[in-house]
C-alpha positions as CSV (number, residue, x, y, z in Angstrom):
1,M,126.6,81.2,106.6
2,A,126.8,78.4,109.1
3,D,124.4,75.4,108.7
4,T,121.5,75.3,111.1
5,I,119.5,72.3,112.4
6,V,116.2,72.4,110.5
7,S,113.3,72.7,112.9
8,A,111.1,69.7,113.1
9,E,108.1,72.0,112.9
10,A,109.1,73.3,109.5
11,I,107.9,71.4,106.4
12,V,110.8,69.9,104.4
13,E,110.7,71.6,101.0
14,V,110.9,69.3,98.0
15,D,113.6,69.9,95.4
16,T,111.6,70.1,92.1
17,N,114.7,70.0,89.9
18,E,113.9,66.8,87.9
19,G,117.4,66.8,86.4
20,D,118.9,66.0,89.7
21,S,119.7,62.3,89.6
22,T,122.1,62.4,92.5
23,L,120.4,59.6,94.4
24,G,120.5,57.1,91.6
25,D,124.1,57.9,90.8
26,D,125.2,57.6,94.4
27,I,123.4,54.3,94.9
28,S,124.8,52.7,91.7
29,T,128.4,53.6,92.8
30,S,128.0,53.2,96.0
31,S,141.1,47.1,121.1
32,T,139.1,44.1,122.1
33,S,140.1,41.0,124.1
34,V,137.8,38.1,123.3
35,V,137.8,34.3,123.6
36,S,137.9,32.3,120.4
37,S,134.3,31.2,120.6
38,V,133.1,34.8,120.1
39,L,135.0,34.9,116.8
40,Q,133.2,31.8,115.6
41,Y,130.4,33.6,113.9
42,E,127.1,32.1,112.8
43,W,126.2,32.0,109.1
44,K,122.6,31.9,107.8
45,H,120.7,33.1,104.8
46,G,124.1,33.9,103.2
47,R,125.0,36.5,105.9
48,R,127.2,36.5,109.0
49,Y,125.8,37.0,112.5
50,H,127.3,37.2,116.0
51,S,127.9,34.1,118.1
52,Y,128.0,35.5,121.6
53,H,124.5,35.2,123.0
54,A,123.4,34.1,119.5
55,G,120.0,35.3,118.4
56,T,119.9,38.3,120.7
57,Y,120.6,40.6,117.7
58,N,118.8,39.7,114.6
59,F,120.8,41.7,112.0
60,P,124.1,40.7,110.3
61,N,127.6,41.8,111.4
62,D,129.5,41.2,108.2
63,E,131.5,43.7,106.2
64,R,128.5,44.8,104.2
65,E,126.6,45.6,107.4
66,Q,129.6,47.3,108.9
67,D,129.8,49.7,105.9
68,R,126.1,50.4,106.3
69,L,126.5,51.1,110.1
70,D,129.4,53.5,109.4
71,M,127.2,55.3,106.9
72,I,124.4,55.6,109.4
73,H,126.8,57.1,111.9
74,H,127.6,59.8,109.3
75,V,123.8,60.4,108.7
76,F,123.2,61.1,112.4
77,Y,126.4,63.2,112.7
78,R,125.2,65.4,109.9
79,L,121.6,65.5,111.2
80,L,122.9,66.9,114.5
81,Q,124.9,69.6,112.7
82,D,128.2,67.7,112.8
83,R,128.0,66.9,116.5
84,L,128.5,63.5,118.2
85,F,126.1,64.4,121.0
86,L,123.9,67.2,122.2
87,A,124.0,66.7,126.0
88,P,125.6,69.6,127.9
89,I,128.9,67.9,128.7
90,D,132.6,68.4,128.0
91,P,134.3,65.0,127.8
92,N,137.7,66.7,128.0
93,H,137.1,67.3,131.7
94,G,138.3,63.7,132.4
95,L,134.8,62.2,131.8
96,R,134.1,58.5,131.7
97,V,131.9,57.7,128.7
98,L,129.9,54.6,127.8
99,D,128.6,53.8,124.3
100,I,125.9,51.1,124.4
101,G,125.8,48.8,121.4
102,T,128.8,50.5,119.8
103,G,128.7,48.4,116.6
104,T,131.8,49.2,114.5
105,G,133.1,51.5,117.2
106,V,133.1,54.6,114.9
107,W,131.3,56.8,117.5
108,P,133.8,56.2,120.4
109,V,136.8,56.5,118.0
110,D,135.5,59.9,116.7
111,L,134.8,61.0,120.3
112,G,138.3,60.0,121.4
113,D,139.8,61.9,118.5
114,Q,137.8,65.0,119.3
115,F,138.1,64.8,123.1
116,P,141.5,63.4,124.1
117,G,141.0,64.7,127.6
118,A,138.2,62.1,128.3
119,S,139.6,59.6,130.8
120,L,137.7,56.6,129.2
121,I,135.4,56.0,126.3
122,L,134.1,52.5,126.6
123,G,132.1,50.8,123.8
124,N,130.3,47.5,124.3
125,D,128.7,45.2,121.8
126,L,127.9,41.5,121.1
127,S,130.2,41.5,118.1
128,P,134.0,42.0,118.1
129,I,134.0,44.0,114.9
130,Q,135.7,47.2,116.3
131,P,139.1,48.4,115.1
132,R,142.3,47.5,116.9
133,F,144.1,50.8,116.5
134,V,142.1,53.5,118.4
135,P,142.8,56.6,120.4
136,P,144.5,55.8,123.8
137,N,141.3,56.6,125.8
138,V,139.1,54.3,123.8
139,K,138.4,50.7,124.9
140,F,136.0,48.0,123.6
141,I,134.4,45.1,125.4
142,I,132.2,42.2,124.2
143,D,129.2,42.2,126.5
144,D,125.4,41.9,126.6
145,V,124.1,45.2,127.8
146,E,120.9,43.5,129.0
147,Q,122.7,41.4,131.5
148,Q,123.7,42.7,134.9
149,W,126.3,45.4,134.5
150,T,129.7,44.7,136.2
151,E,131.5,48.0,135.8
152,S,133.2,49.0,139.1
153,Q,133.0,52.7,138.5
154,P,130.1,54.8,137.3
155,F,130.0,56.9,134.1
156,D,129.6,60.6,133.6
157,Y,127.8,60.2,130.2
158,T,126.1,57.2,128.6
159,H,125.3,57.3,124.9
160,C,122.7,54.9,123.4
161,R,121.8,55.2,119.7
162,Y,120.2,53.1,116.9
163,M,119.3,50.2,119.1
164,A,115.7,49.6,117.8
165,G,114.9,45.9,117.4
166,S,117.8,45.0,119.7
167,I,116.5,45.4,123.3
168,R,114.0,43.2,125.1
169,N,113.5,45.3,128.2
170,W,114.1,49.0,127.6
171,S,112.9,50.2,131.0
172,R,115.3,47.9,132.7
173,L,118.2,49.0,130.5
174,I,117.5,52.6,131.2
175,Q,117.3,51.9,134.9
176,Q,120.7,50.3,134.7
177,C,122.0,53.3,132.9
178,F,120.7,55.5,135.8
179,E,122.2,53.2,138.4
180,N,125.6,53.3,136.7
181,L,125.8,57.1,136.3
182,K,127.4,59.5,138.6
183,P,125.1,62.1,140.3
184,G,124.8,64.9,137.7
185,G,125.7,62.5,134.9
186,W,123.8,62.4,131.6
187,L,122.1,59.7,129.5
188,E,121.4,60.5,125.9
189,L,119.1,58.3,123.7
190,Q,118.9,58.8,120.0
191,E,116.4,56.7,118.0
192,S,114.3,57.1,114.9
193,A,110.5,56.7,115.2
194,N,110.2,53.9,112.7
195,T,106.9,54.9,111.2
196,L,107.4,56.3,107.7
197,Y,105.2,59.2,106.6
198,S,105.1,62.1,104.1
199,E,104.1,65.7,104.7
200,D,102.5,66.0,101.2
201,N,100.6,62.7,101.1
202,S,103.0,61.4,98.5
203,L,103.8,58.2,100.4
204,K,101.0,55.8,99.9
205,P,100.1,52.8,102.2
206,D,101.0,50.3,99.5
207,N,104.5,51.7,99.0
208,A,107.0,48.9,99.4
209,M,109.0,50.8,102.0
210,V,105.9,51.1,104.2
211,K,105.2,47.4,103.8
212,M,108.8,46.6,104.7
213,M,108.8,48.7,107.8
214,D,105.4,47.4,108.9
215,G,106.7,43.8,108.5
216,L,109.9,44.7,110.4
217,M,108.0,46.1,113.3
218,E,105.6,43.1,113.3
219,A,108.5,40.6,113.4
220,C,110.4,42.5,116.2
221,E,107.2,42.7,118.3
222,K,106.8,38.9,117.9
223,I,110.3,38.3,119.3
224,G,109.8,40.8,122.1
225,R,112.3,43.4,120.8
226,T,110.4,46.5,119.7
227,M,111.5,48.2,116.5
228,N,109.9,51.4,117.5
229,P,111.1,52.4,121.0
230,A,111.4,56.1,120.3
231,P,107.8,57.2,121.2
232,S,108.2,55.5,124.6
233,M,111.6,56.7,125.5
234,K,110.5,59.8,127.5
235,G,108.3,57.8,129.8
236,W,111.0,55.2,130.5
237,V,113.5,58.0,131.3
238,E,111.2,59.7,133.6
239,A,110.3,56.5,135.4
240,A,113.9,55.7,136.0
241,G,114.3,59.0,137.9
242,F,116.1,61.3,135.4
243,V,115.4,65.0,135.4
244,N,116.2,67.9,133.0
245,I,114.7,65.8,130.2
246,N,114.7,67.6,126.9
247,Q,113.3,65.6,124.0
248,R,113.9,67.1,120.5
249,R,112.6,65.8,117.2
250,F,114.4,66.0,113.8
251,K,113.2,65.1,110.4
252,L,115.1,62.3,108.7
253,P,114.3,62.1,104.9
254,I,114.6,59.0,102.7
255,G,116.0,59.9,99.3
256,G,117.5,63.0,97.7
257,W,114.3,64.9,97.3
258,P,114.7,67.7,99.9
259,K,115.8,71.1,98.6
260,D,117.8,71.9,101.8
261,P,121.5,70.8,101.0
262,R,122.1,69.2,104.3
263,L,118.8,67.3,104.3
264,K,119.4,66.3,100.7
265,E,122.8,64.8,101.6
266,I,121.2,63.0,104.6
267,G,118.4,61.8,102.4
268,I,120.7,60.4,99.8
269,F,122.6,58.4,102.4
270,M,119.3,57.2,103.9
271,G,118.2,56.1,100.5
272,I,121.4,54.1,100.1
273,N,120.8,52.7,103.5
274,F,117.5,51.3,102.3
275,V,118.8,50.0,99.0
276,E,121.9,48.4,100.5
277,G,120.4,47.4,103.8
278,V,117.0,46.0,103.0
279,E,118.4,42.5,102.8
280,A,119.9,42.9,106.3
281,F,116.6,44.1,107.6
282,T,114.4,41.3,106.1
283,V,116.4,38.2,105.4
284,A,116.3,36.7,108.9
285,L,113.3,38.3,110.5
286,F,110.9,37.9,107.6
287,K,111.8,34.3,106.9
288,D,112.4,33.0,110.4
289,V,109.8,35.0,112.3
290,L,107.1,35.9,109.7
291,G,107.4,32.7,107.7
292,W,108.0,34.3,104.3
293,T,109.6,32.3,101.5
294,Q,112.9,33.3,99.9
295,D,111.1,34.4,96.8
296,E,108.7,36.5,98.7
297,V,111.5,38.3,100.5
298,Q,113.4,38.9,97.3
299,V,110.4,40.3,95.5
300,L,109.7,42.7,98.4
301,N,113.4,43.8,98.6
302,A,113.4,44.5,94.8
303,K,110.2,46.7,95.2
304,V,111.8,48.6,98.1
305,R,114.9,49.4,96.1
306,E,112.7,50.6,93.2
307,S,110.6,52.7,95.5
308,V,113.6,54.4,97.0
309,R,114.9,55.4,93.5
310,R,111.6,57.0,92.5
311,R,111.1,60.7,93.1
312,D,107.3,60.7,93.3
313,A,107.3,59.9,97.1
314,H,108.9,62.0,99.8
315,P,109.2,59.7,102.9
316,L,110.4,60.8,106.3
317,F,111.2,59.3,109.7
318,D,111.2,61.4,112.9
319,F,114.5,61.2,114.7
320,L,114.2,61.7,118.5
321,R,117.1,62.8,120.7
322,L,116.5,62.7,124.4
323,P,119.0,63.5,127.2
324,G,118.2,63.1,130.9
325,Q,120.3,63.9,133.9
326,K,120.7,61.9,137.1
327,M,120.1,63.8,140.3
328,T,119.9,62.5,143.8
329,L,119.2,64.0,147.3
330,H,122.9,64.6,147.6
331,G,123.2,66.3,144.2
332,S,125.0,69.6,144.3
333,Y,123.3,73.0,143.8
334,T,125.9,73.7,141.1
335,S,125.0,70.8,138.9
336,L,121.3,71.5,139.2
337,L,121.7,75.1,138.3
338,Q,124.0,74.1,135.4
339,G,121.2,71.9,134.1
340,A,118.7,74.8,134.3
341,L,121.1,77.2,132.5
342,T,121.8,74.6,129.8
343,L,118.2,73.9,129.1
344,G,117.0,77.5,129.5
345,G,114.9,78.6,126.6
346,Q,114.1,75.0,125.7
347,E,111.8,72.4,127.4
348,W,112.9,72.5,131.0
349,H,111.1,70.3,133.5
350,G,111.5,67.4,135.8
351,L,112.2,69.0,139.2
352,V,108.6,69.3,140.4
353,G,107.5,66.0,141.6
354,S,110.9,64.5,141.5
355,R,112.7,62.8,144.5
356,I,114.5,66.1,145.3
357,C,111.2,68.1,145.6
358,M,111.7,68.9,149.3
359,P,111.3,72.2,151.2
360,R,115.0,72.8,151.7
361,F,115.4,72.8,147.9
362,W,112.6,75.3,147.2
363,P,115.0,78.4,147.1
364,L,117.1,76.5,144.6
365,Y,114.1,75.8,142.4
366,W,113.4,79.5,142.3
367,V,117.0,80.4,141.4
368,A,117.2,77.6,138.7
369,G,113.8,78.6,137.3
370,E,114.9,82.3,137.1
371,A,118.1,81.2,135.4
372,A,116.3,79.1,132.9
373,A,114.0,81.9,132.0
374,H,116.7,84.4,131.3
375,Y,119.4,82.4,129.5
């Protein structure tokens, strides 16, 4: 039987097999053109950081962090049932694709391998850490996505994932995404809501993982780069003018406690993410922003690692995926109907009250609404 995406409304069942020590075992064994100044990285707290627009991104970019980012890519890929995106597009139709904050470039490379018919898959980032040998339709640039965009041609699809703690002005970024999309093009945001919780009250407020996430969000708020943008994404996307918005929520477990095999695998990797990544999360922000000492940070990090390895707490994040489509007064009937058909049977809204809500479009609203109701 094919795997299915576990509904966010369903309680994640705990695997009560105490003999399963998979998490502990796994944790214990666990084309860019740039100027030379970009390659002169900053070093602090024993970790390497980007030099281009230094301080904009407060997490490392060294090999340890690159391995963690590649693992997180696998987590999200598995969470979406082995898909790179959920927007209703076919990149093979010569689409121009943008990946914001591409990191190691693993998402564009995978997309280029799967969709050789895409005309361009462009990834941008502050760090030149992407591979040199990539599919022919993949390109990387070093750029600050919060500066004014200079692309001469609009995109068909823009992908933005795992950027919490990195963006100062989300509403402006999303507006720039809108302005640089073709009519009918799609933006897809994917972020975790970074408030840990449990469904069985097993996660206590004094758990070290909770304390670490609370401190991380406090530090990011102090520097003006929210660590929890997910709950606000829908409002920003609506305000920018997107329609056909369909937000979906997935459960993202931490640790190998779920009974469901796919969620167990995801949880194991997320546990490794905490164990291996806790230093990257805390070393700069907790010391430089919150004023913690080195000893205080190390003690917290040790407690976080121990908490992840325990099986008496069953922590979760919510993972939000949100696509929105750009429509204008000159948008075609075809693309509007296509959006209605695609989102039929799901949350379908955004037309009423939008900038295309005019009498001459009313017959189209009826047709699209009927289509959404029957497909």
